[in-house]
TORMAR-800955 format. One record per residue (C-alpha): residue in one letter; x, y, z. Coordinates in Angstrom, 1 decimal, decimal comma. Each point is the difference from the previous one (the first is absolute). Layout:
<rs>
residu|X|Y|Z
a|X|Y|Z
...
</rs>
This chain:
<rs>
residu|X|Y|Z
x|-26,7|-17,6|-28,2
x|0,2|-1,0|3,7
x|3,3|-1,9|-0,5
x|1,5|3,0|-1,8
x|-1,0|2,2|2,9
x|1,7|-2,4|2,4
x|3,1|-0,1|-2,1
x|0,3|3,8|0,0
x|-0,6|0,0|3,8
x|2,7|-2,6|0,4
x|2,5|2,0|-2,0
x|-0,7|3,0|2,2
x|0,4|-2,1|3,1
x|3,4|-1,3|-1,2
x|1,2|3,5|-0,8
x|-1,2|1,5|3,2
x|1,4|-2,7|2,2
x|3,4|0,4|-1,6
x|-0,3|3,8|0,5
x|-0,8|-0,8|3,6
x|3,3|-1,9|0,3
x|2,0|2,9|-1,4
x|-2,0|2,7|1,9
x|0,4|-1,9|3,3
x|3,7|-0,1|-0,5
x|0,1|3,7|-0,5
x|-2,2|0,6|3,2
x|2,3|-2,3|2,1
x|3,1|1,8|-1,2
x|-1,5|3,5|0,6
x|-1,0|-1,3|3,5
x|3,6|-1,0|0,6
x|1,2|3,4|-1,3
x|-2,5|1,7|2,4
x|1,5|-2,0|2,8
x|3,6|0,7|-1,0
x|-0,5|3,8|-0,2
x|-1,7|0,0|3,4
x|-3,3|1,2|-1,5
x|-2,2|-2,6|1,7
x|-1,4|2,6|2,3
x|0,1|2,8|-2,6
x|-3,7|0,3|0,6
x|-1,0|-0,4|3,7
x|-3,5|-1,1|-0,8
x|-1,7|-2,5|-2,3
x|-1,4|-0,3|-2,7
x|0,4|3,7|-0,6
x|3,0|2,3|0,6
x|-0,5|2,6|2,7
x|-3,7|-0,5|-0,6
x|0,0|0,4|-3,7
x|0,3|-2,2|-3,1
x|3,1|1,9|-1,2
x|2,9|1,3|1,9
x|-0,9|3,5|1,4
x|2,1|3,0|0,6
x|2,0|0,5|3,2
x|-2,6|2,2|1,6
x|-2,9|-2,4|-0,4
x|2,2|-2,9|1,1
x|0,9|1,9|3,2
x|-3,6|0,7|0,7
x|-0,9|-3,6|-0,4
x|2,9|-1,7|1,8
x|2,2|2,6|1,9
x|2,1|-2,8|1,4
x|1,0|-1,4|-3,4
x|1,6|2,8|-2,1
x|-0,4|-0,5|-3,8
x|2,9|-1,3|-2,0
x|-1,5|0,4|-3,5
x|2,3|-2,5|-1,8
x|-0,6|-2,8|2,5
x|-3,8|0,7|0,0
x|-0,1|-0,2|-3,8
x|2,0|-3,2|0,0
x|-2,5|-1,6|2,5
x|-3,1|1,3|-1,9
x|1,3|-1,3|-3,4
x|0,4|-3,4|1,6
x|-3,6|0,2|1,3
x|-1,3|1,1|-3,4
x|1,7|-2,9|-1,8
x|-1,1|-2,5|2,6
x|-3,6|1,2|-0,3
x|0,2|-0,4|-3,8
x|1,2|-3,5|0,6
x|-3,1|-0,6|2,0
x|-2,2|1,3|-2,9
x|1,8|-2,5|-2,3
x|-0,9|-2,9|2,3
x|-3,6|1,1|-0,1
x|0,0|0,3|-3,8
x|1,4|-3,6|-0,3
x|-2,6|-1,2|2,5
x|-2,8|1,6|-2,1
x|1,3|-1,3|-3,3
x|0,5|-3,5|1,4
x|-3,4|-0,3|1,6
x|-1,6|-1,0|-3,3
x|2,5|-3,0|-0,4
x|0,0|-1,1|3,6
x|-2,3|-3,0|-0,5
x|2,1|-1,5|-2,8
x|2,1|-3,0|0,8
x|3,6|0,8|0,8
x|-0,5|3,8|0,3
x|2,2|1,3|2,9
x|-2,8|1,9|1,7
x|1,4|-0,8|3,5
x|3,1|2,0|-0,9
x|-2,1|3,1|-0,8
x|-1,6|-0,3|3,5
x|3,4|-0,5|1,7
x|1,3|3,1|-1,8
x|-2,9|2,1|1,2
x|0,5|-1,2|3,6
x|3,7|0,6|0,0
x|-0,2|3,5|-1,6
x|-2,6|1,0|2,7
x|2,3|-1,3|2,7
x|2,9|2,0|-1,6
x|-2,1|3,1|0,3
x|-0,4|-0,7|3,7
x|3,7|-0,5|0,4
x|0,7|3,2|-1,9
x|-2,3|1,9|2,5
x|1,6|-1,8|3,0
x|3,5|0,8|-1,3
x|-0,8|3,7|0,5
x|-2,3|-0,1|3,1
x|2,4|-2,3|1,9
x|3,0|2,1|-1,0
x|1,9|-2,5|-2,0
x|-0,4|-2,8|2,5
x|2,5|-2,7|-1,4
x|-2,5|-2,8|0,2
x|-2,5|1,8|-2,3
x|2,7|1,3|-2,3
x|1,3|-3,5|-0,5
x|-3,4|-1,4|-0,6
x|-0,7|2,8|-2,5
x|3,0|-1,0|-2,0
x|-1,0|-3,7|0,1
x|-3,6|1,0|-1,0
x|1,3|1,9|-3,1
x|2,1|-3,0|-1,1
x|-3,1|-2,2|0,6
x|-2,0|2,3|-2,4
x|2,7|-0,4|-2,5
x|0,0|-3,8|0,3
x|-3,8|-0,1|-0,4
x|0,0|2,2|-3,1
x|2,6|-2,3|-1,5
x|-1,8|-3,2|1,0
x|-3,2|1,4|-1,4
x|1,7|0,8|-3,3
x|1,4|-3,5|-0,2
x|-3,4|-1,5|0,8
x|-1,6|2,1|-2,6
x|2,5|-1,2|-2,6
x|-0,7|-3,6|0,9
x|-3,7|0,7|-0,2
x|0,4|1,6|-3,4
x|1,8|-3,1|-1,2
x|-2,9|-2,1|1,0
x|1,8|-2,3|2,5
x|-2,5|-1,9|2,0
x|-0,2|0,8|3,7
x|0,3|-3,7|0,8
x|3,2|-0,5|-1,9
x|2,8|-1,6|2,0
x|2,4|2,4|1,7
x|3,2|-0,8|1,9
x|-0,1|0,3|3,8
x|2,6|2,1|1,7
x|2,6|-2,1|1,9
x|1,3|1,0|3,5
x|3,1|1,6|-1,7
x|-2,3|2,4|-1,8
x|-1,7|0,8|3,2
x|3,3|0,7|1,8
x|1,1|2,4|-2,8
x|-3,3|1,9|0,1
x|-0,1|0,3|3,8
x|3,7|1,2|0,1
x|-0,7|2,6|-2,7
x|-3,0|1,3|2,0
x|2,0|0,1|3,2
x|2,9|1,8|-1,8
x|-2,4|2,6|-1,4
x|-1,4|0,5|3,4
x|3,5|0,4|1,4
x|0,8|2,5|-2,7
x|-3,1|2,0|1,0
x|1,0|-0,3|3,7
x|3,5|1,3|-0,8
x|-1,4|2,9|-1,9
x|-2,7|1,0|2,5
x|2,5|-0,1|2,9
x|2,7|1,9|-1,9
x|2,5|-2,9|0,3
x|1,3|0,1|-3,6
x|3,5|1,1|1,0
x|0,0|-1,3|3,6
x|2,7|-2,4|-1,2
x|2,9|1,7|-1,7
x|2,2|-2,1|-2,3
x|-0,4|-3,4|-1,6
x|0,2|-2,9|0,6
x|0,7|1,0|3,6
x|-2,3|2,3|1,9
x|1,7|3,0|1,7
x|3,3|-1,7|-0,3
x|-1,2|-3,3|1,7
x|-1,5|-3,2|-1,2
x|-2,5|0,0|2,9
x|-0,3|3,5|1,5
x|-1,9|1,0|3,1
x|-3,7|-0,4|-0,8
x|-3,3|0,3|1,9
x|-2,3|-2,5|-1,7
x|-2,8|0,2|2,5
x|-0,4|3,8|-0,4
x|0,7|-0,1|-3,8
x|-2,8|-2,5|-0,6
x|-2,3|1,2|2,8
x|-3,3|0,0|-2,0
x|-2,1|1,7|2,6
x|1,7|3,4|-0,1
x|-2,0|2,8|1,6
x|-2,5|1,7|-2,3
x|0,2|3,8|0,4
x|3,6|1,2|-0,5
x|1,0|1,5|-3,4
x|2,1|-2,8|-1,6
x|1,5|2,3|-2,7
x|3,7|-0,8|0,1
x|-0,6|-2,9|2,4
x|-0,2|-0,5|3,7
x|2,4|-3,0|0,6
x|3,5|0,2|1,3
x|3,0|-1,0|-2,0
x|0,4|-3,7|1,2
x|-3,7|-0,6|-0,8
x|0,4|1,4|-3,5
x|3,1|-2,1|-0,5
x|-1,9|-3,1|0,9
x|-2,7|0,9|-2,6
x|2,6|0,6|-2,7
x|1,8|-3,3|0,8
x|-3,3|-1,8|-0,1
x|-0,5|1,3|-3,5
x|3,4|-1,2|-1,0
x|-0,6|-3,5|1,4
x|-3,4|-0,1|-1,7
x|1,7|0,9|-3,3
x|2,4|-2,9|0,4
x|-2,7|-2,5|0,7
x|-2,1|1,2|-2,9
x|2,9|-0,4|-2,3
x|0,7|-3,5|1,1
x|-3,7|-0,9|-0,5
x|-0,2|1,5|-3,5
x|3,3|-1,6|-1,1
x|-1,2|-3,4|1,3
x|-3,3|0,4|-1,8
x|1,8|0,9|-3,3
x|2,3|-3,0|0,3
x|-2,8|-2,3|0,9
x|-2,1|0,8|-3,1
x|2,8|1,0|-2,4
x|-0,6|-3,1|-2,2
x|-3,5|1,3|-0,8
x|0,6|2,0|-3,2
x|-3,3|1,8|0,3
x|0,9|1,3|3,4
x|3,7|0,7|-0,6
x|-0,3|3,6|-1,3
x|-2,2|1,1|2,9
x|2,2|-1,7|2,6
x|3,0|1,7|-1,5
x|-1,7|3,4|0,0
x|-1,0|-0,5|3,6
x|3,6|-0,8|1,1
x|1,4|2,9|-2,1
x|-2,5|2,4|1,5
x|1,0|-1,1|3,5
x|3,7|0,5|-0,7
x|-0,7|3,5|-1,4
x|-2,1|0,8|3,1
x|2,7|-1,3|2,3
x|2,5|2,2|-1,8
x|-2,3|3,0|0,4
x|-0,4|-0,6|3,7
x|3,8|-0,2|0,5
x|0,5|3,2|-2,1
x|-2,6|1,8|2,1
x|2,0|-0,8|3,2
x|3,4|0,9|-1,5
x|-1,3|3,3|-1,6
x|-2,1|1,0|3,0
x|-3,4|-0,4|-1,5
x|-0,2|2,5|-2,9
x|-3,6|0,7|-1,1
x|0,3|-1,4|-3,5
x|1,6|-3,2|1,2
x|-2,5|-0,6|2,8
x|-2,8|0,4|-2,7
x|1,8|-2,6|-2,1
x|0,0|-2,3|3,0
x|-3,7|0,4|0,3
x|-0,4|-0,7|-3,8
x|2,1|-3,1|0,6
x|-2,5|-1,2|2,6
x|-2,8|0,6|-2,5
x|1,8|-2,0|-2,7
x|0,5|-2,9|2,4
x|-3,7|-0,1|0,9
x|-1,0|0,1|-3,7
x|2,6|-2,7|-1,1
x|-0,9|-2,4|2,8
x|-3,7|0,5|-0,7
x|0,5|-0,8|-3,7
x|2,3|-2,9|0,8
x|-2,6|-1,5|2,3
x|-2,6|0,5|-2,6
x|2,1|-1,7|-2,7
x|0,7|-2,9|2,3
x|-3,7|-0,6|0,7
x|-0,9|0,4|-3,7
x|2,6|-2,3|-1,4
x|-2,3|-3,0|0,4
x|-2,7|1,8|-2,0
x|2,5|0,8|-2,8
x|1,1|-3,6|-0,1
x|-3,6|-1,2|-0,3
x|-0,6|2,6|-2,8
x|3,1|-1,1|-1,8
x|-0,9|-3,7|0,1
x|-3,5|0,8|-1,4
x|1,5|2,0|-2,8
x|2,4|-2,8|-0,8
x|-2,9|-2,5|-0,2
x|-2,0|2,3|-2,2
x|2,9|0,4|-2,4
x|0,6|-3,8|-0,2
x|-3,7|-0,7|-0,4
x|-0,5|2,8|-2,5
</rs>
């Protein structure tokens, strides 16, 4: 009876963790949409909107915040994002409650549950600071990275639960990541951070044209100002505060980061292409990068249309998910090889 209960609990955990992956993707994309339609300050306070849990009418909004006139569309966009993010937090708590009964079992990924809770709480803080610090670029960028970290942890938890359900022993051998894997991971994180920095400083079309930037291969740029990470807290950063040369430097930095990431992923794929188990994932990773690169170029040439900018964010999500799965598959290859050898021996002896 107890085992049947644990089996049902595990099925729920598998389904909810997968739901978490899908739901986090939706929340990240709606967060990007909120940013792209300039609704990040649609509600001037947090966690409510003009002091309420729903968007009020113009009269109540004026009474609450006379210096921040209500724009109902932007306020609702911001509140929908908050509602969904709060629901995501409840999902994390539900997973934590369901997993508590299995936490002492060997191989159960309990640490991932705790990491998810910690990151989702931190995300809530970043959400509050995004509003109270008036879209300070450092916080906006960290908020994006936090959302992608939540996505990664949901996916890692789901993969860990699948491994646990298969009964793989926690002490089974796993491959260690080589320095090349580390370089690819670090470059992806840096490129995601650069993407967030481009967006939060409104530098998406600071460079016009491709492959040149504003008609030059190396235009006038202010790197020190563009990557000055101690910007003053206080001004309203809606639409950005940096001058043109600083924004150009940010945009060019993102392009250089894309080139380095592409070289790293291509090198990784070529290095491990002979491994038939890894080949589909490596190919998917390279294809996703090429598509993401094309979306980035199209955004510049078409002057950042909303739908295309959203697709670019979706491409970043896809890269995170594919690299996570590829890393997981690399580490688990040794386990599968051991399991295959055991099955072969059992078949021969049987």
